[in-house]
SEVEXKOL-147448 format. One line per field, with one value per residue (C-alpha): x, y, z; residue number from 0; residue in three letters. Coordinates in nm, 3 decimals, decimal comma, always signed. Layout:
SEVEXKOL-147448
X: (X|...)
Y: (Y|...)
Z: (Z|...)
nr: (NUM|...)
rest: (ALA|...)
This chain:
SEVEXKOL-147448
X: (-3,261|-3,527|-3,685|-4,042|-4,124|-4,375|-4,549|-4,836|-4,932|-5,277|-5,382|-5,723|-5,813|-5,796|-6,096|-6,345|-6,193|-6,475|-6,367|-6,003|-6,085|-6,310|-6,043|-5,777|-6,007|-6,038|-5,665|-5,587|-5,699|-5,421|-5,086|-4,831|-4,493|-4,142|-3,988|-3,857|-3,578|-3,438|-3,174|-3,262|-3,008|-2,949|-3,194|-3,456|-3,823|-4,058|-4,351|-4,131|-3,982|-4,326|-4,483|-4,191|-3,937|-4,144|-4,457|-4,693|-5,033|-5,011|-5,347|-5,193|-4,925|-5,192|-5,387|-5,080|-4,988|-5,336|-5,244|-5,021|-4,817|-4,756|-4,658|-4,411|-4,222|-4,251|-4,142|-3,827|-3,683|-3,314|-3,048|-2,898|-3,222|-3,355|-3,713|-3,878|-4,222|-4,443|-4,725|-5,000|-5,019|-5,182|-4,905|-5,089|-4,903|-4,961|-4,668|-4,417|-4,110|-3,886|-3,575|-3,452|-3,145|-3,005|-3,222|-3,529|-3,797|-4,167|-4,393|-4,733|-4,950|-5,270|-5,574|-5,718|-6,070|-5,992|-5,728|-5,644|-5,303|-5,198|-4,866|-4,623|-4,259|-4,043|-3,710|-3,463|-3,336|-3,123|-3,025|-2,876|-2,626|-2,385|-2,023|-1,781|-1,424|-1,117|-0,772|-0,418|-0,235|+0,070|+0,188|-0,153|-0,524|-0,599|-0,336|-0,482|-0,833|-0,711|-0,594|-0,946|-1,089|-1,443|-1,384|-1,324|-1,045|-1,291|-1,477|-1,154|-1,040|-1,374|-1,375|-1,020|-1,130|-1,436|-1,236|-0,959|-1,220|-1,367|-1,051|-0,917|-0,676|-0,392|-0,363|-0,181|-0,208|+0,100|+0,205|+0,071|-0,244|-0,565|-0,918|-1,266|-1,532|-1,906|-2,010|-2,351|-2,352|-2,630|-2,617|-2,838|-2,962|-2,706|-2,425|-2,092|-1,989|-2,181|-2,402|-2,346|-2,111|-2,182|-1,947|-2,164|-1,909|-1,540|-1,299|-0,939|-0,653|-0,309|+0,009|-0,137|-0,509|-0,746|-1,106|-1,446|-1,719|-2,058|-2,257|-2,549|-2,848|-2,672|-2,394|-2,130|-1,945|-1,947|-1,782|-2,007|-2,052|-2,167|-1,843|-1,793|-1,480|-1,493|-1,319|-1,465|-1,404|-1,328|-1,506|-1,193|-0,832|-0,674|-0,701|-0,845|-1,085|-0,990|-1,213|-1,356|-1,228|-1,396|-1,660|-1,738|-1,914|-1,988|-2,002|-1,741|-1,569|-1,196|-1,026|-0,716|-0,844|-1,195|-1,347|-1,653|-1,548|-1,630|-1,452|-1,447|-1,302|-1,316|-1,049|-0,942|-0,740|-0,452|-0,090|+0,182|+0,310|-0,019|-0,019|-0,262|-0,401|-0,540|-0,921|-0,938|-0,721|-0,589|-0,308|-0,119|-0,148|+0,019|+0,257|+0,346|+0,369|+0,165|+0,178|-0,182|-0,226|+0,122|+0,248|-0,034|-0,111|-0,392|-0,511|-0,746|-0,956|-1,141|-1,496|-1,477|-1,358|-1,058|-0,921|-0,694|-0,481|-0,348|-0,112|+0,100|+0,437|+0,562|+0,447|+0,524|+0,429|+0,529|+0,333|+0,236|+0,254|-0,040|-0,169|-0,405|-0,673|-0,507|-0,157|+0,031|+0,049|+0,155|+0,205|-0,020|+0,129|+0,080|+0,226|+0,085|-0,182|-0,294|-0,408|-0,280|-0,186|-0,458|-0,545|-0,759|-0,929|-1,131|-1,342|-1,432|-1,684|-1,674|-1,476|-1,706|-1,621|-1,863|-1,891|-1,673|-1,857|-2,200|-2,140|-2,247|-1,931|-1,871|-1,914|-1,861|-2,012|-2,110|-2,459|-2,677|-3,027|-3,274|-3,032|-2,772|-3,036|-3,142|-2,780|-2,716|-3,026|-2,911|-2,540|-2,562|-2,612|-2,348|-2,081|-2,145|-2,048|-1,715|-1,612|-1,633|-1,299|-1,270|-1,241|-1,437|-1,800|-2,147|-2,413|-2,791|-2,902|-3,178|-3,082|-2,944|-3,213|-3,476|-3,285|-3,273|-3,648)
Y: (+1,871|+1,758|+2,051|+2,127|+2,426|+2,229|+2,057|+2,212|+2,042|+2,205|+2,061|+1,901|+1,570|+1,557|+1,622|+1,337|+1,137|+0,882|+0,708|+0,699|+0,565|+0,289|+0,182|+0,167|-0,031|-0,292|-0,296|-0,337|-0,696|-0,777|-0,929|-0,686|-0,636|-0,654|-0,352|-0,069|+0,149|+0,498|+0,708|+1,078|+1,309|+1,680|+1,881|+1,606|+1,713|+1,471|+1,531|+1,484|+1,164|+1,040|+1,067|+1,068|+0,832|+0,610|+0,613|+0,651|+0,829|+1,197|+1,167|+0,927|+1,182|+1,451|+1,217|+1,163|+1,532|+1,633|+1,489|+1,735|+1,463|+1,293|+1,622|+1,690|+1,371|+1,396|+1,760|+1,687|+1,418|+1,498|+1,383|+1,052|+0,915|+0,588|+0,558|+0,221|+0,141|-0,143|-0,141|-0,381|-0,553|-0,243|-0,010|+0,159|+0,228|-0,019|+0,054|+0,337|+0,364|+0,665|+0,591|+0,874|+0,665|+0,327|+0,160|+0,382|+0,523|+0,581|+0,340|+0,398|+0,098|+0,108|-0,027|-0,342|-0,202|+0,142|+0,370|+0,550|+0,483|+0,403|+0,541|+0,376|+0,380|+0,099|-0,045|-0,210|-0,515|-0,619|-0,976|-1,162|-1,442|-1,639|-1,722|-1,954|-1,829|-2,035|-1,873|-1,912|-1,621|-1,511|-1,196|-1,067|-1,148|-0,869|-1,000|-1,350|-1,225|-1,003|-1,315|-1,457|-1,401|-1,412|-1,084|-0,733|-0,530|-0,326|-0,633|-0,809|-0,506|-0,477|-0,845|-0,823|-0,541|-0,740|-1,052|-0,863|-0,677|-1,000|-1,203|-1,201|-0,906|-1,095|-1,324|-1,206|-1,356|-1,549|-1,675|-2,027|-1,971|-2,079|-1,949|-2,005|-1,732|-1,746|-1,414|-1,271|-1,008|-0,789|-0,670|-0,388|-0,380|-0,231|-0,232|-0,410|-0,392|-0,537|-0,281|-0,464|-0,734|-0,926|-1,179|-1,463|-1,718|-1,803|-2,085|-1,974|-2,220|-2,076|-2,059|-1,833|-1,889|-2,177|-2,073|-2,110|-1,853|-1,743|-1,421|-1,387|-1,153|-0,889|-0,856|-1,021|-1,345|-1,653|-1,994|-2,298|-2,326|-1,964|-1,819|-1,457|-1,338|-0,988|-0,945|-0,750|-0,374|-0,144|+0,192|+0,392|+0,320|+0,368|+0,261|+0,497|+0,787|+1,100|+1,399|+1,455|+1,800|+1,808|+1,558|+1,432|+1,720|+1,771|+2,153|+2,235|+2,574|+2,500|+2,641|+2,750|+2,865|+2,973|+2,815|+2,592|+2,248|+1,883|+1,731|+1,364|+1,239|+1,259|+1,454|+1,333|+1,568|+1,364|+1,413|+1,368|+1,011|+0,841|+0,485|+0,437|+0,083|-0,102|-0,121|-0,444|-0,685|-0,527|-0,447|-0,119|+0,030|+0,367|+0,548|+0,901|+1,272|+1,567|+1,944|+1,936|+1,581|+1,560|+1,207|+0,968|+0,608|+0,407|+0,053|-0,165|-0,405|-0,598|-0,594|-0,222|-0,094|+0,143|+0,360|+0,669|+0,826|+1,185|+1,424|+1,142|+1,194|+0,850|+0,547|+0,204|+0,009|+0,001|-0,037|-0,397|-0,503|-0,694|-0,595|-0,752|-0,587|-0,409|-0,386|-0,058|+0,111|+0,471|+0,746|+1,051|+1,391|+1,746|+1,736|+1,905|+2,175|+2,137|+2,362|+2,132|+1,773|+1,538|+1,234|+1,276|+0,939|+0,849|+0,548|+0,483|+0,220|+0,124|+0,438|+0,682|+0,858|+0,784|+0,897|+0,646|+0,721|+0,635|+0,395|+0,032|-0,168|-0,539|-0,749|-1,118|-1,226|-1,591|-1,692|-1,896|-2,039|-1,958|-1,718|-1,994|-2,230|-1,969|-1,904|-2,274|-2,301|-2,010|-2,094|-2,465|-2,397|-2,123|-2,325|-2,634|-2,437|-2,305|-2,644|-2,804|-2,819|-2,727|-2,438|-2,114|-2,185|-2,035|-2,180|-2,154|-2,022|-1,826|-1,456|-1,396|-1,140|-1,409|-1,656|-1,401|-1,337)
Z: (-5,094|-5,336|-5,519|-5,409|-5,632|-5,838|-5,545|-5,354|-5,031|-5,034|-5,369|-5,375|-5,531|-5,913|-6,127|-6,165|-5,878|-5,876|-6,196|-6,084|-5,739|-5,872|-6,120|-5,848|-5,621|-5,891|-5,957|-5,588|-5,612|-5,861|-5,784|-5,638|-5,798|-5,653|-5,485|-5,701|-5,564|-5,625|-5,446|-5,449|-5,617|-5,579|-5,788|-5,811|-5,811|-5,643|-5,877|-6,185|-6,044|-5,949|-6,293|-6,538|-6,382|-6,153|-6,374|-6,079|-6,095|-6,001|-5,823|-5,570|-5,483|-5,436|-5,211|-4,992|-4,980|-4,862|-4,522|-4,332|-4,161|-4,494|-4,655|-4,374|-4,461|-4,838|-4,851|-4,651|-4,874|-4,930|-5,171|-5,068|-4,920|-5,056|-5,185|-5,244|-5,382|-5,494|-5,746|-5,837|-6,175|-6,326|-6,209|-5,920|-5,597|-5,314|-5,082|-5,048|-4,824|-4,764|-4,558|-4,334|-4,244|-4,336|-4,073|-4,015|-4,240|-4,310|-4,495|-4,656|-4,740|-4,941|-4,764|-4,916|-4,934|-5,075|-5,213|-4,889|-4,736|-4,378|-4,255|-4,012|-3,915|-4,050|-3,944|-4,178|-3,994|-4,287|-4,372|-4,078|-4,135|-3,920|-3,987|-3,804|-3,846|-3,758|-3,758|-3,628|-3,469|-3,665|-3,492|-3,380|-3,377|-3,625|-3,868|-3,843|-3,920|-4,203|-4,387|-4,399|-4,747|-4,608|-4,422|-4,550|-4,393|-4,187|-4,066|-3,970|-3,771|-3,593|-3,499|-3,364|-3,133|-3,019|-2,939|-2,763|-2,556|-2,421|-2,365|-2,008|-2,002|-1,833|-2,135|-2,446|-2,792|-2,898|-3,239|-3,281|-3,076|-3,251|-3,213|-3,352|-3,356|-3,411|-3,563|-3,646|-3,919|-4,053|-4,413|-4,535|-4,896|-5,133|-4,873|-4,920|-4,554|-4,258|-4,085|-3,758|-3,633|-3,315|-3,155|-3,016|-2,894|-2,914|-2,838|-2,780|-2,734|-2,672|-2,470|-2,200|-2,239|-2,299|-2,273|-2,436|-2,379|-2,513|-2,507|-2,269|-2,300|-2,083|-2,342|-2,123|-2,192|-1,971|-1,972|-2,034|-1,655|-1,623|-1,485|-1,594|-1,775|-1,628|-1,289|-0,994|-0,990|-0,696|-0,686|-0,587|-0,685|-0,342|+0,019|+0,277|+0,239|+0,045|-0,028|-0,376|-0,469|-0,813|-0,931|-1,279|-1,457|-1,827|-1,780|-1,517|-1,507|-1,510|-1,196|-1,391|-1,732|-1,619|-1,928|-1,914|-2,037|-1,960|-1,660|-1,755|-1,427|-1,049|-0,858|-0,513|-0,291|-0,143|-0,036|-0,297|-0,289|-0,196|-0,339|-0,630|-0,667|-0,967|-0,922|-1,125|-1,321|-1,638|-1,876|-1,883|-2,231|-2,185|-1,948|-2,055|-1,973|-2,100|-2,029|-1,901|-1,768|-1,619|-1,564|-1,645|-1,723|-1,884|-1,801|-2,005|-1,799|-2,070|-2,209|-2,281|-1,938|-1,930|-1,648|-1,659|-1,386|-1,421|-1,238|-1,094|-0,931|-1,030|-1,228|-1,086|-1,399|-1,765|-2,091|-2,163|-1,799|-1,654|-1,311|-1,061|-0,855|-0,562|-0,715|-0,659|-0,998|-0,922|-0,664|-0,667|-0,745|-0,865|-1,217|-1,526|-1,507|-1,146|-0,863|-0,588|-0,501|-0,622|-0,834|-1,145|-1,204|-1,516|-1,610|-1,974|-2,086|-2,454|-2,532|-2,350|-2,022|-1,738|-1,377|-1,190|-0,864|-1,007|-1,296|-1,271|-1,206|-1,268|-0,957|-0,902|-1,230|-1,201|-1,312|-1,079|-1,056|-1,331|-1,500|-1,533|-1,671|-1,927|-2,029|-2,087|-2,303|-2,521|-2,527|-2,607|-2,979|-2,988|-2,811|-3,024|-3,336|-3,204|-3,066|-3,409|-3,582|-3,946|-4,187|-4,192|-4,280|-4,286|-4,057|-4,047|-3,708|-3,539|-3,488|-3,139|-3,062|-3,115|-2,897|-2,616|-2,612)
nr: (0|1|2|3|4|5|6|7|8|9|10|11|12|13|14|15|16|17|18|19|20|21|22|23|24|25|26|27|28|29|30|31|32|33|34|35|36|37|38|39|40|41|42|43|44|45|46|47|48|49|50|51|52|53|54|55|56|57|58|59|60|61|62|63|64|65|66|67|68|69|70|71|72|73|74|75|76|77|78|79|80|81|82|83|84|85|86|87|88|89|90|91|92|93|94|95|96|97|98|99|100|101|102|103|104|105|106|107|108|109|110|111|112|113|114|115|116|117|118|119|120|121|122|123|124|125|126|127|128|129|130|131|132|133|134|135|136|137|138|139|140|141|142|143|144|145|146|147|148|149|150|151|152|153|154|155|156|157|158|159|160|161|162|163|164|165|166|167|168|169|170|171|172|173|174|175|176|177|178|179|180|181|182|183|184|185|186|187|188|189|190|191|192|193|194|195|196|197|198|199|200|201|202|203|204|205|206|207|208|209|210|211|212|213|214|215|216|217|218|219|220|221|222|223|224|225|226|227|228|229|230|231|232|233|234|235|236|237|238|239|240|241|242|243|244|245|246|247|248|249|250|251|252|253|254|255|256|257|258|259|260|261|262|263|264|265|266|267|268|269|270|271|272|273|274|275|276|277|278|279|280|281|282|283|284|285|286|287|288|289|290|291|292|293|294|295|296|297|298|299|300|301|302|303|304|305|306|307|308|309|310|311|312|313|314|315|316|317|318|319|320|321|322|323|324|325|326|327|328|329|330|331|332|333|334|335|336|337|338|339|340|341|342|343|344|345|346|347|348|349|350|351|352|353|354|355|356|357|358|359|360|361|362|363|364|365|366|367|368|369|370|371|372|373|374|375|376|377|378|379|380|381|382|383|384|385|386|387|388|389|390|391|392|393|394|395|396|397|398|399|400|401|402|403|404)
rest: (MET|ILE|GLN|GLN|ASP|ASP|ILE|ARG|THR|ASP|MET|GLY|ALA|PRO|GLU|ASN|PRO|THR|SER|TYR|GLU|SER|PHE|GLU|LEU|GLU|ALA|ALA|GLU|GLY|GLU|ARG|SER|GLU|TRP|ASN|GLU|TYR|THR|VAL|ARG|ARG|GLY|ASP|ARG|LEU|SER|ALA|LEU|TRP|THR|ASN|ASP|TRP|ASP|LEU|PRO|ARG|ALA|THR|LEU|TYR|ARG|LEU|LEU|ASN|ASP|LYS|ASP|ASN|ALA|ARG|VAL|LEU|ASN|ARG|VAL|ARG|ASP|GLY|GLN|ARG|VAL|GLU|TRP|GLN|THR|ASP|GLU|GLU|GLY|TYR|LEU|THR|ARG|LEU|ARG|ILE|TRP|THR|SER|ARG|THR|GLU|GLY|THR|GLU|TRP|GLN|ARG|GLU|GLU|ASP|GLY|TRP|ASP|PHE|THR|ARG|ASP|THR|VAL|GLU|ASN|GLN|GLY|GLU|ILE|SER|HIS|LEU|VAL|ILE|THR|ALA|ARG|VAL|ASP|GLY|SER|ILE|SER|ALA|ALA|LEU|ALA|GLN|ARG|GLN|GLU|LEU|SER|GLY|ARG|ALA|ALA|GLY|ALA|LEU|ALA|VAL|LEU|LEU|ASP|ARG|HIS|LEU|PRO|VAL|ARG|ALA|ARG|ALA|ARG|THR|GLY|ASP|THR|PHE|THR|LEU|LEU|VAL|GLU|GLN|GLU|MET|LEU|PRO|GLY|GLU|ASP|GLU|PRO|HIS|GLN|LEU|ARG|LEU|LEU|ALA|PHE|ASP|TYR|GLN|GLY|GLU|GLN|LEU|ASN|THR|THR|ALA|ALA|ARG|HIS|THR|ASN|GLY|ARG|PHE|TYR|THR|PRO|ASP|GLY|GLU|GLY|LEU|LEU|PRO|PRO|PHE|ASP|ARG|ARG|PRO|PHE|ALA|GLY|ASN|TYR|ARG|ILE|SER|SER|PRO|PHE|ASP|THR|ARG|ARG|ARG|HIS|PRO|VAL|THR|GLY|ARG|VAL|ALA|PRO|HIS|HIS|GLY|THR|ASP|PHE|ALA|MET|PRO|ILE|GLY|THR|PRO|ILE|LEU|ALA|PRO|ALA|ASP|GLY|ARG|VAL|THR|ARG|VAL|ASP|SER|HIS|PRO|VAL|ALA|GLY|ARG|PHE|LEU|VAL|ILE|GLU|HIS|GLY|GLN|GLY|TYR|THR|THR|ARG|TYR|LEU|HIS|LEU|SER|ARG|SER|LEU|VAL|ARG|PRO|GLY|GLN|THR|VAL|GLU|ARG|GLY|ASP|ARG|ILE|ALA|LEU|SER|GLY|ASN|THR|GLY|ARG|SER|THR|GLY|PRO|HIS|LEU|HIS|TYR|GLU|LEU|HIS|VAL|ASN|GLY|ARG|PRO|VAL|ASP|ALA|MET|ARG|ALA|GLU|LEU|PRO|GLU|SER|ASP|SER|LEU|THR|GLY|GLU|GLU|LEU|LYS|ARG|PHE|LYS|GLU|ILE|SER|SER|THR|LEU|LEU|ALA|GLU|VAL|LYS|GLN|SER|GLY|GLU|THR|ARG|ARG|VAL|ALA|MET|THR|PRO|PHE|SER|ASP|MET|ALA|MET)
């Protein structure tokens, strides 16, 4: 933390403030300089930095510290935080920013008709750019992206996950497939890696899949005609009506261990051997056994949806197999740490467990009416870029957030 032993937040204005204030008022009319920047280090003292390193008037710091809310922010500056400031042509402070994170901070701006400062929160939107990436699958999507010199290893891996999440799950990438992506990336000052990557549109041509899709304002992807890529989803993975013996609960007391721990699924009491059905189209990613979970399996359904099934007596599918909504995938059981025959069912959205009985589930996802018209207006520019053949290139575009307004 920055050292505060030589700063008093109750200091008054400096002696003879009138002459200083009148001089600063005159200087405020001068041209303002570019931003200066400093990253706070352990052991730094704000007052010493202010006068010795940044060459700013001590009286301005006192003026800021006389306000309790200002002092609260200034006295909590820690090592690693970025400080930015601007001065006029005479070297007097006109704007000051202290970033509490890479994207949020506090800004003070000097009033045009005085030397008092107004305070406001500020967000760092970063520099937004757009990139069209064309690649050919040679083993996997991630390997194809990793070969693109325009992408870092982390960015290539993140894009591979994004594309795979939005492709129909019954289609698998094959060597020789080609794809084009339109990507929006946000770079923060001083960063080498994108702060945020957003997939806006893609065109995929392959042995098992030929599709073109664009992002809509709801975060889902649709074909040019407004047909959704995400299949419908059943609320419960079985036929009939079985009692919930233990609901989703972030602070459940475990019936065996007695410890309070999250219960990230819904338990249904049912006889051993009850058929378990796939609630939506998907691909089986894991079939295994565990001392606690018993026999279990995991299915990915695309666009961030994953389901898990625990305490099974038998699995009817294997890893890598694609399944359709309503397919028999397993038989319920009583394996692992269990107090009786039941199915433990989990739903995860974008890697986070949610209550499968209450979560919003994908329905028939075609756009119609005004929503379809709006989508076509937004997507026309996006789709035009991915349908152009050629090498990877940068394009000048309006940020997606502005398109969606």
